[in-house]
N, C-alpha and C positions, 0 to 999 in steps of 0.2 A: 336583367331588366332594371335593376337598381342602378347599374352604371349608366345605362341609357338615360334614365330619369335625371341623374346628376348632371349628365352632359347637356340635356335640354335646359335644365335650370341655369347652367353656366352661360348658355347662349341667349337667355332671355333679355339681358341688357341690350343686345344687338338686334332684337326683333321688334320692328316698328309697331306691330299689332299689340304688343304688350305695353306700349306707351300711350300717351294721351292721343287725342284725335289728330289727324294729319294736318296740323296748322303750323304757321310761322308767326312768332311774336317777338316784339322788341319793347323793352320797358326800361324805365329809369326811376329810382326811388323818389326823386324830387324834381318833378317836371316843371314847376313854376317857382321862380325865385326872384328876390329883389336884391339888387346890388348897387354899389355906388359907381359913378363914372370912373373909368380907368381900372376897373376890377378885372381879374382873370378868373373865369368860371370853369370848373371841371365837373362833369356829370358822368357818373358811371352808367353804362348800358349793359343790359343782359339780353342776349338773343337766344331763343329756343326754337328747335325744329322737332319734327316727329321722327326724323331719322338723321343719320350723319350726312351733313351737307355743307358745301361752301356757300356762304351768304355774302352777297355784295351789299355795301353800305354807302349811303350818300347823305349829304346835308343840304337842306333847302331853306330859303328865307333869310339868309345871312345878309345884313345891310352891307352896303358897298365899303364902308370904312371900318367894318368889324372884321375880325379874323376868327375862322372856325376850322378845326381840324379834328380828325379821328385818330386815336392812338391805341396801340396794343403791343405788348411785349417790348416796349421801348422804341417803337417805330410809328411813323404815320402810316395808317392802313386804309385800304379801300374795301377789304373783305375779311371775313373771319371764317374759321373752320369749326363747326360744332363738334363736341366730343361728349361721350357718355360719362357723367360724373359718378362718383361712388354712391351706392345706395344710402338713403337716410338712416339715422340711428335706429329707426323702427323697422328697417328692412325694406321700406318702400323704394321702388325704382324711380329714377328721375329721367326726364326727357333729355336728349342731347342738347347741349348749350355751349355758348361762348360769351366772352365779355369784351368790352371795348370802352373807351373813354372819349367823351366829347369835350374839347377845350375851346373856350370862346374868350377872346380878348376884346374888351370893350374900350373904345377910345376915351381918353381923359376928358375930351370935350363933348362926349355924348350927351344929347338932350334928355331930359326926363321923359319917360314914356315906356310903353310896353312893346316889345318886339316878339313876334311869333315866328318860331322856327320849327323845323321837323327833321328827324333822322329816319330814313327809309331803309328797310332791309328787303332784299330780293333774292329768291332762290327757287329753282324748279318751277317757274311760272307763278309763284306766289309772291305777294308783297305785303309788308306790314310797316306801319309808321308809328312813331311816338311824337306827339305834339309837345313843344317846349316853349314856355313863356318866360322871357327875361325882362323884368321891370327895372329900369334905371331910375334911381332916385338919389338926388344929392343929399337927402337927409339920412340915407342908409350908411353914409361914410362913418358917422359917429365920430368919436374923438380917439385919436391915437397919440399917446403922450410918452415922453421920455423923461424919467426922473432919476435922481441919484441920491444916495444916502448922505453924501458929503461932497462939496465942491472944492474945498481948500485943504491943503496939507502942507506941512513944514518939516524940514529935516535936512540931513547931510546928503551930499551927492552919492555917497556909498550905499544908501538904502534903496529899497524898492517900495513903490507906492501902489496900492490897490484901491480902485474905485468900483463900487457895485452900482450898476444902473439897471433900471426896470423899464421895459417897453410894455405899455398897457394898451390893449386893443379893445375899445368900448364900442366898436362898430359891429355890424351884423354879419360880416364876412371874415373868413380866415385871411391872414395877410402874410406874404413871404417877405422877409426882411434880411438885410445885410448890415454889418457894422464895420466901421474903420475909424482909425484915430491917427492924427499927425501931430508932431511936436518939434522941438528944436533939433537941429542937425546933430547926429552922433548919439541921440537917445534911442533906446530900444523900447518900443511900445507895442503891446500885444492886445488884441481885442478877441475875447473868448465868448462864444454864444452858448448859453445853457450849460456852461461848465465843460464843453467839448472843444478842445483846442483846434481840432482839424476841421471843424464845420465852417463852411464859407457862408451858408445861409440857413435859415430856419423858418418855421411857420409859427406865428402866434395866432392861436385860434380866436374866434369871436368871443368877446367878453372874457378874455383870459390875458395873461401876461407872461413874459419871458425875461430871463435875466441876461445881462451883458456885463462881463467883467473886463475892466481895462487895467492892465498891469504896466507900470511905467518904471523903467530903470534909467536914471539920468546918466549922462556921460561922466566919467570919473574926473574929467577936467572942468566940469561945470563950476563956475564961480558963484559966489553968493549973489542972490538976486531973485526976482520974480519971473516965473516961467508959466506958459500956458500950453495946454494940450487940447486940441479940438477934436471932438467926437462927432461923427456923422453916421446917422442910421437911415438907410433907405427902406421905408416900409410901404410897400405897394407903390403908389404914385407920390407919396409924401416923403419929404426929406426933413428929418428931425436932427437938431444939433444940440450939443452940450459942451460948454467950456469948463475944463478942469484946471485948477490953479495949484502950482507948487512953489513954495518959497524955499529955495536952496540956501541953507546957512553956510555952505561951503563943504570942503572935504576935510576930514580929520586924520592926520597921521603925524608921527613923531619919531625921532631917533634919540638914542642915549649912548654917549661915548665919552671919551676923555679929550682934553684939549690937544694932545699930541698923538692920539690914537694908540698910545701905549697902554696895554691892559694888564700891567703888573705893578706891584708896589712892594715895599718891605718895611720892616720895623721890628721892634722888640716886644716880647710878651709883656702885657701890662702897660706898654708905652703908647703914646699918641701917634697915629699915622694919618696924615691929611691926604685925601684923594679928591681931586677936582673932577667934576662930572659936568658934561655939556648936554643940555636938552635942546634938541632942534625941532622946530615946527616946520614940517615938510608939507603940510596941507594948505588949503586956501582959506581956512577959517581960523579965527583967533582961539588959542587955547587958554582956558581960564582955570585958576585954582589948581595948579599942578603941584603934586607932592611926590616925594621919592621915598620908597620903603626898601627893605633889604631882607635877605636871607643869609645868615652867617652861622659859623659853628657855635655850639653851646658855650655860653659864658662870654661871648664877645658883645661889645657895646658899640653902637653907631648912632651918631646924631648928625643933623644936617643944618647947614647955614647958607641960605635961609631955609626954614622948615617948610614954607609954601611959596610958590611963585604965583603972584596974582594973575599976570597975563603974559603970553608970549605971542607976538604978532606973527603972521605967516612969513615964512622964509627968514626968520631970525632965530637966534639961540639965546639961551640963558645958562650961565655957569653957577653951579652951587658947589659947596665943599662938604664932603663927607668926612667926619672926624671918627676914625676907627680906633677902638681900643681892644686889642686881642686879650683873651683870657690870660691873667697873670701866670697861670699854671700851664699855658700852652707850651708844648715842646717845640724845638726848632723844626721847621719844615714848611711846605707849601699848603695854603688853605684857599678855598674858593668862596668868594663873597658875591652874591647876585644882587644887583640894584635894579629897581623898577621905577620909572616915572609914570604916574597915572593921573587921570581925572575922569570925568563922566564919559568921555568919548574915546580916549586912547590909553594904550599900555605899551611902553617900550622898555626893554630890559637889556642888561649888559652884565657879563661875568667878568670879574677882576680877580687875578691870582695874587694873594698876599703871602709873602715869604716872611715867616717869623724867624728872626735870627737870635743867636745866643746873646744874652744880656752882657754889655761891657762891664757890669759890676763884677761878674765872675772873672773877667780878665784882670781887673784891678786887684781883686782878692788874690788871684794867682801870683801876680807880680809882687804883691805885698808879702806873700808867703815865701817867695824866692828870696826877696831882700832880707826877710827876717832870718831865714835859714843861713844865708851868706853871712849876715852880721853875727849870728851865733857862732858859726865856725871860726870866723875871724877872732872873736873874743876868746874862744877856747884855745886857739893856737897862740894867741898873745899871752894868755895866762899860764898855760901849761907846756907850751912848746919848748922852752929852754931848760927844762928840768931833765 
């Protein structure tokens, strides 16, 4: 008997007598609304029956220049199938039901006034309707504004520039919007909505705001000058624009080499070795206050003439002389000295191999010793050789 009882309990959701009275109902939570001309309205519908049924749906009262359609499951629908939902948290059973959505598109030129529509549900000889009132009011549009934290930026063409814009919806309706931006040829410009790079459109709710991020990457060949990027936001029936300005100071790049591209030199320990270095400005902007520093073995000294280069114009070079003094105690061999030309925008480096040779003083001393020994032998033979 216990098993039979459990089976009966399991079948209760499918038993019409266990549900509400045999009626058909259709409801929507907000049957009367006020919107602006050009708005798109979406209204959720709930259809309930006393047993599992297919219910036909229809819309009446739509003005000739308005568009109204019923949607469900991603399709335009003409009927729905009711199903038994799960019991409520307190265990109470629910009547079979289905859901749909009424979408109404109102023309941008719609006159102010109230339109009465209805959605009718029909099943098994029963009908039920829900009355819908849509009031069009030009004052319901409110203000939709587009603002930015900053409109002007300045820097080199090698940098990226980020602008943060805010779309504020002070109207009484949610608005779907899209954003796009255009700029000079060869530039990369991305418009991101709400921090999501893959979103093509989004909804800004009534009395709320949403963020738009514009990321601009100039062309590497952009010369110094003023540039503009135009942002366009389509918010409902409104088009909002914002101009963003960038002053490109040019591109910064440099090279450091020798006049003949030979990267070796030589000299004596403790002696002076002059090494010419050529700084080349390969960018499109002027380089200012360029200095050269070095990394060398311990005990080595290096000075530069001139110590600072005030300016180097684009596509020109400047030659400086590095005066290198190896450690007086350095033994003969090859040593590496690294030179770097730097300023606030660039760093260019070059390694040069310095060969420290044996000092000629030791050669002179050796020759002097040989001469002295030869002279001594000659004197010895002259004095004692005949005895």
